[in-house]
N, C-alpha and C positions, 0 to 999 in steps of 0.2 A: 450335576450329580450323575447324569447318564454318561458323560464323558469320563468321569472318574471310574465308574463301574466298568465301562468298556476298556479303559486302560488297564485295570486290574486283571480283567479276563485275558486280554492280549498278552500281558506279561506272564501270566500263569501258563497259558498255552505255549508260549515260546520256550518255556523251560522244559516242556514235554518233548519237544522235537530238537534233540541235540544234533550235533554234527554227525553225519553218517560215517561209515567205515571209509578209510582211505581207499581210493581206487588206484590199483597198481597197474603200471603199463606192462606190456608184454616183455620188454627188455628188462625191467626190474624183476619180473618173475623168473625170467631165464637166468638171471645172475644169482638169484637166491633160491637154491633148490629146496631148502627146508620150507620156505614160505610157499613155494609152488606146490609142494606136496600137501601142505596144510590146507590151502585153498581148494585144491583139486579134490581132496578127501571130503571136505565140507560140502562141496558142490555135488559130489556123487552120492553122498548120504542123504541129501534133500533136493533132488533135481526138480521137483515140482515147484518149489518156492524159490530156488536160487538159480535155475538154469539160465534165465534171461538177465541176470545181474551182470554189470560190467566186469566185476572181478572174475566171475566164473567164465565168461566169454574170453577174457584175456588169459586166464589160466589154461583154458583149453587150447588156445592158439599157441601159448608158450610151450605147453607140453608137446604139442605137435612139432614145433620147431626144434625142440630139444631132441626129440626122437629122430628127426631127420638128420641131425648132426652127429648122432652116435656112429662110431665106426662099425662098418658092416663086415662080417666075416664071410669070406668067399667059401662056397661049398667045396668040401674036400681039402680046405686049406688050413 
């Protein structure tokens, strides 16, 4: 009886913990500007809870790389 009860509890709890959000790589985020903007916006709106998540860290790195690749205008040019 104990094992049956334990099994029911385990199955119930396993349903509560679904698969988490997909973790995007820096390259995936750089390739999809809309996704990068969405994740960056979410991270900036809730930095206390999301700052250390893999997606926020990857989005920050991707955003930095995208900004480095933008063409720069020379002064007076």
